[in-house]
C-alpha positions in Angstrom: 32.1 -1.0 -15.1 34.4 1.9 -14.4 35.0 2.8 -18.1 31.3 2.3 -18.9 30.4 5.0 -16.3 32.4 7.6 -18.4 29.5 8.6 -20.8 27.2 9.3 -17.9 29.9 11.4 -16.2 30.6 13.4 -19.4 26.8 13.9 -19.8 26.5 15.3 -16.3 29.6 17.5 -16.7 28.1 19.1 -19.7 24.9 19.8 -17.7 26.9 21.3 -14.9 25.8 18.7 -12.3 28.9 19.2 -10.1 27.8 17.3 -7.0 26.6 14.3 -9.1 29.8 14.3 -11.1 31.8 14.3 -7.9 29.9 11.3 -6.6 30.3 9.3 -9.8 34.0 9.9 -9.7 34.0 8.4 -6.2 31.9 5.7 -7.6 34.6 4.8 -10.1 37.2 4.8 -7.4 35.1 2.3 -5.4 34.6 0.0 -8.4 38.3 0.0 -9.0 38.8 -1.1 -5.4 36.4 -4.0 -6.0 38.3 -5.2 -9.0 41.5 -5.1 -7.0 39.9 -7.0 -4.2 38.7 -9.8 -6.3 42.0 -9.9 -8.2 43.9 -10.4 -5.0 41.6 -13.3 -4.0 42.0 -15.0 -7.4 45.8 -14.6 -7.2 45.8 -16.1 -3.8 43.9 -19.2 -4.9 45.9 -19.5 -8.1 43.3 -18.5 -10.7 45.2 -16.9 -13.7 43.1 -17.7 -16.7 40.5 -15.4 -18.2 37.1 -16.2 -16.8 35.0 -14.1 -19.2 34.2 -16.9 -21.5 32.6 -18.8 -18.6 30.0 -16.1 -18.1 29.2 -16.1 -21.8 28.8 -19.8 -22.2 27.0 -20.5 -18.9 24.5 -17.7 -18.8 23.0 -16.2 -21.9 21.0 -13.9 -19.7 24.1 -12.6 -18.0 25.8 -12.1 -21.4 22.7 -10.2 -22.7 22.8 -7.7 -19.8 26.5 -7.3 -19.3 27.8 -7.6 -22.8 25.0 -6.1 -24.8 22.5 -4.0 -22.9 24.9 -2.3 -20.4 27.4 -1.1 -23.0 24.5 0.0 -25.3 22.8 2.0 -22.5 25.9 3.8 -21.5 27.4 4.6 -24.9 24.1 5.7 -26.3 24.6 8.8 -24.1 27.4 9.9 -26.4 25.0 10.0 -29.3 21.9 11.2 -27.5 22.2 12.4 -23.8 18.5 12.9 -23.5 16.8 12.4 -20.1 15.2 9.3 -21.5 18.6 7.8 -22.3 20.0 8.9 -19.0 17.2 7.1 -17.2 17.7 4.0 -19.2 21.4 4.0 -18.3 20.7 4.4 -14.6 18.0 1.7 -14.7 20.4 -0.7 -16.5 23.4 -0.2 -14.3 22.2 0.8 -10.9 18.8 -1.0 -10.6 19.4 -4.1 -12.8 23.1 -4.8 -12.8 23.8 -3.7 -9.2 20.3 -3.9 -7.7 19.3 -7.3 -9.0 22.2 -9.2 -10.5 24.9 -8.2 -8.0 22.7 -8.1 -4.9 21.2 -11.5 -5.8 24.8 -12.8 -6.1 25.7 -11.4 -2.7 22.7 -13.2 -1.2 23.9 -16.5 -2.6 27.4 -15.8 -1.4 26.1 -15.0 2.1 24.2 -18.3 2.2 27.2 -20.4 1.1 29.7 -18.8 3.5 27.3 -19.0 6.5 26.1 -22.5 5.7 29.5 -24.0 5.4 31.4 -21.6 7.7 34.0 -20.9 5.0 36.0 -17.9 3.7 35.5 -15.5 6.6 38.0 -13.0 5.1 36.4 -13.1 1.7 33.0 -12.8 3.2 34.1 -9.6 5.0 35.6 -8.3 1.8 32.3 -8.9 -0.1 30.4 -7.2 2.7 32.5 -4.1 2.3 31.8 -4.2 -1.5 28.1 -4.7 -0.8 28.1 -1.6 1.4 29.6 0.4 -1.5 27.0 -1.0 -3.9 24.1 0.0 -1.6 25.2 3.7 -2.1 25.4 3.1 -5.8 21.9 1.8 -6.0 20.7 4.7 -3.8 22.4 7.2 -6.2 20.9 5.5 -9.2 17.4 5.7 -7.7 18.1 9.4 -6.8 19.1 10.1 -10.4 16.1 8.3 -11.8 13.8 10.2 -9.4 15.4 13.6 -10.4 15.1 12.8 -14.1 11.5 11.8 -13.7 10.7 14.9 -11.7 12.3 17.2 -14.3 11.3 15.3 -17.4 7.8 14.1 -16.5 5.8 11.3 -18.0 8.0 10.5 -21.0 11.0 9.9 -18.7 8.9 7.8 -16.3 7.6 5.8 -19.2 11.1 5.2 -20.5 12.3 4.0 -17.0 9.4 1.6 -16.5 9.6 0.2 -20.1 13.3 -0.4 -19.7 13.2 -2.2 -16.3 10.3 -4.3 -17.6 12.4 -5.2 -20.6 15.5 -6.1 -18.7 13.8 -7.7 -15.7 13.3 -11.2 -17.2 17.0 -11.4 -18.2 18.1 -10.3 -14.7 15.9 -12.9 -13.0 16.9 -15.5 -15.6 20.5 -15.3 -14.4 19.5 -17.1 -11.3 17.8 -20.0 -13.1 20.9 -20.8 -15.2 22.4 -23.2 -15.9 19.8 -25.8 -16.3 20.8 -28.7 -14.1 19.9 -32.2 -15.6 17.2 -34.1 -13.7 18.7 -36.3 -11.0 21.9 -34.2 -10.7 22.5 -32.7 -7.3 22.9 -29.0 -7.2 26.2 -28.1 -5.5 26.5 -26.3 -2.2 22.9 -27.1 -1.3 21.6 -24.2 -3.4 17.9 -24.1 -4.1 17.2 -22.5 -7.5 13.6 -21.7 -6.6 14.7 -19.7 -3.6 17.4 -17.7 -5.5 15.0 -17.0 -8.3 12.3 -15.8 -5.9 14.8 -13.5 -4.2 15.8 -12.0 -7.5 12.1 -11.4 -8.3 11.8 -9.7 -4.9 14.7 -7.4 -5.7 13.3 -6.6 -9.1 9.9 -5.7 -7.6 11.7 -3.4 -5.1 13.4 -1.6 -7.9 10.2 -1.3 -9.9 8.4 0.1 -6.8 11.2 2.7 -6.4 10.6 4.0 -9.9 6.9 4.1 -9.3 7.5 6.1 -6.2 9.9 8.4 -7.9 7.4 11.2 -8.6 6.8 11.5 -4.8 10.3 10.9 -3.5 12.0 13.7 -1.6 15.5 13.6 -3.2 17.3 15.1 -0.2 16.0 12.4 2.1 16.9 9.4 -0.1 19.2 6.9 1.6 20.1 3.2 1.1 17.9 2.3 4.1 14.9 3.8 2.4 15.4 1.5 -0.6 15.8 -1.8 1.2 19.1 -2.5 -0.5 22.1 -4.5 0.7 22.0 -6.6 3.9 25.1 -7.3 5.9 26.8 -10.5 5.3 
């Protein structure tokens, strides 16, 4: 994720958005900490192999968002840093990747660790990561609101069209893989519950875009957006 933020930073540097650039640089630092944290856990439990192929094979929806739509939305800014493309990048990363896919995953993780009373240290680590992510989601919503306020209806339309396009893929992550009939789902997970939670998250993000024209940017906080719950 860190490298993929670079086109947005370059775009905002060229526009002279000093405070937003400073925040995104902190954003990159935090994402690097998240990578290190998970790497330490994987090293501790002896996982050395590359896990990327598992995400591609198990979840076509995940692959669509993370390996196709996210890079495209970010790198398009190098070709055309228009407000419409900026808002598509923020929608893709902050509202869909972090605001639906990641937060939906945190919810599942919270359920597992609480239900089975396992991995207290890892749960605490993920809670710290989730706290960082709540600020990232808030910043993305702030950026979308600013772009809509400055760019008007065309930017608002681009944001709404893009989140409606990506939404089914984001929710689809939580309905995969398809478990054969009669096979018990591990860890007592209920796919219907996780899918409904993902839909709820998506609706919250859609509502944030719809409210963007009225949002007071200086008052925007993670609490206002109903983002990450504590684990």
